[in-house]
C-alpha positions in Angstrom: 21.0 -26.9 -69.5 23.6 -27.1 -66.8 24.6 -23.5 -67.4 20.9 -22.4 -67.2 20.6 -24.1 -63.7 23.8 -22.5 -62.6 22.5 -19.0 -63.6 19.2 -19.6 -61.7 21.1 -21.0 -58.7 23.4 -17.9 -58.6 20.4 -15.5 -58.9 18.5 -17.3 -56.2 21.5 -17.4 -53.8 22.2 -13.7 -54.6 18.6 -12.7 -53.8 18.5 -14.7 -50.6 21.8 -13.3 -49.4 20.8 -9.7 -50.2 17.5 -10.3 -48.4 19.3 -11.7 -45.3 21.9 -8.8 -45.4 19.1 -6.2 -45.4 17.4 -7.9 -42.5 20.6 -8.2 -40.6 21.1 -4.4 -40.9 17.5 -3.6 -39.9 17.4 -6.0 -37.0 20.0 -4.0 -35.1 17.8 -1.1 -33.8 16.0 -1.5 -30.5 12.7 -3.2 -30.7 9.8 -0.9 -30.1 6.1 -1.4 -30.6 5.0 -1.5 -34.2 1.8 0.4 -33.6 3.9 3.4 -32.3 5.5 3.6 -35.8 2.1 4.1 -37.6 1.7 7.2 -39.7 5.5 7.5 -40.2 7.2 6.0 -43.2 7.6 2.4 -44.5 11.3 2.5 -43.9 10.9 3.5 -40.2 8.3 0.8 -39.7 10.3 -2.0 -41.3 13.4 -1.3 -39.3 11.8 -3.7 -36.9 11.6 -7.1 -38.6 8.5 -8.1 -36.7 6.5 -5.2 -38.2 4.3 -5.2 -41.3 3.6 -2.0 -43.2 0.2 -1.5 -44.8 0.4 0.9 -47.7 -3.3 1.7 -48.0 -3.8 3.1 -44.5 -0.1 3.9 -43.7 -0.3 1.7 -40.6 2.6 -0.2 -39.0 1.3 -3.4 -37.3 2.8 -6.5 -35.7 3.2 -9.3 -38.3 0.4 -11.8 -37.7 2.7 -14.8 -37.0 -0.2 -17.3 -36.5 -0.9 -17.1 -40.2 1.8 -17.5 -42.9 0.4 -14.7 -45.0 -1.3 -11.7 -43.5 -5.1 -12.0 -44.0 -6.9 -9.5 -46.2 -8.8 -8.2 -43.1 -5.4 -6.9 -41.8 -4.0 -5.6 -45.1 -4.5 -6.7 -48.7 -1.5 -8.7 -50.1 -0.8 -6.2 -52.8 -0.4 -3.4 -50.3 1.4 -5.3 -47.5 5.2 -4.7 -47.1 7.6 -6.7 -45.0 11.4 -6.6 -45.1 11.6 -4.2 -48.1 9.3 -1.3 -48.9 9.4 -1.9 -52.6 8.4 -5.6 -52.5 4.7 -6.4 -51.8 3.5 -9.9 -50.8 1.6 -10.5 -54.0 4.7 -9.9 -56.2 6.8 -11.9 -53.8 4.5 -14.9 -53.9 4.2 -14.8 -57.6 8.0 -14.5 -58.1 8.8 -17.3 -55.6 6.2 -19.5 -57.3 7.6 -19.0 -60.7 11.2 -19.6 -59.5 10.1 -22.7 -57.6 8.3 -23.9 -60.7 11.3 -23.3 -62.9 13.5 -25.2 -60.5 11.2 -28.1 -60.3 10.8 -28.3 -64.1 14.5 -28.0 -64.6 15.2 -30.8 -62.1 12.6 -33.0 -63.9 14.1 -32.2 -67.3 17.6 -33.0 -66.0 16.4 -36.3 -64.6 14.6 -37.2 -67.8 17.7 -36.3 -69.9 20.0 -38.3 -67.7 17.7 -41.4 -67.8 17.3 -41.0 -71.6 21.1 -40.7 -72.1 21.7 -43.7 -69.9 19.2 -45.7 -72.0 20.9 -44.6 -75.2 24.3 -45.5 -73.7 22.9 -48.9 -72.8 21.6 -49.4 -76.3 25.0 -48.5 -77.8 26.7 -50.8 -75.4 24.3 -53.7 -76.3 24.9 -53.1 -80.0 28.6 -53.2 -79.4 28.4 -56.4 -77.4 26.2 -58.0 -80.1 28.7 -57.1 -82.8 31.5 -58.6 -80.8 29.4 -61.8 -80.3 28.8 -62.0 -84.1 32.5 -61.6 -84.9 33.4 -64.1 -82.2 30.9 -66.7 -83.5 32.1 -66.1 -87.1 35.8 -66.7 -86.1 34.7 -69.8 -84.1 32.8 -71.2 -87.2 35.8 -70.4 -89.4 38.1 -72.4 -87.0 35.7 -75.3 -86.9 35.6 -75.4 -90.7 39.4 -75.3 -90.9 39.7 -78.1 -88.3 37.2 -80.2 -90.2 39.1 -79.7 -93.5 42.4 -80.7 -91.7 40.8 -83.8 -90.3 39.4 -84.7 -93.7 42.9 -84.3 -95.3 44.4 -86.6 -92.6 41.7 -89.2 -93.2 42.3 -89.0 -97.0 46.1 -89.3 -96.4 45.8 -92.5 -94.4 42.9 -93.9 -96.4 40.3 -93.6 -93.7 37.9 -91.4 -95.8 34.7 -93.1 -96.8 31.6 -92.0 -98.7 29.3 -93.0 -95.8 30.4 -91.8 -92.4 28.2 -94.4 -90.8 29.8 -97.5 -92.5 32.3 -99.6 -90.6 35.9 -99.2 -91.3 37.5 -102.1 -93.2 40.2 -104.1 -91.4 43.6 -103.7 -92.9 
């Protein structure tokens, strides 16, 4: 599972760094009006990072920054291009949603597995402690029995052993 997360992390970092590198290269040209680049090509329009290319009517427009996604009245999502000509917004949204979902699910699975492993570890630890307690109690009981036998032998030797432990000792 850890290897799976590393692969997704590497892919995500690679995609972001490639996207940033492309934008760093395209941001260098002088900023001109996006509308002046209409009826040219998508590559010419997207050299300016503030421009949005609409594939249906071949228009280059200023990106509507007041909304996160361009509204359908400006350009349908499947036909809108920003940053790269081969990536449309609809595909980008779906891909990012899937990647985010996979990341969230893998984090939840990792958390669940870690908690589960910790509980199993605690159960094993509890069982080990319980076994040690049983062994300790058995040894203690064994020592008690040996001590009682020794005391009984001493009592027998000196004539202190009696049938009834509650009867008085005879004066000698």
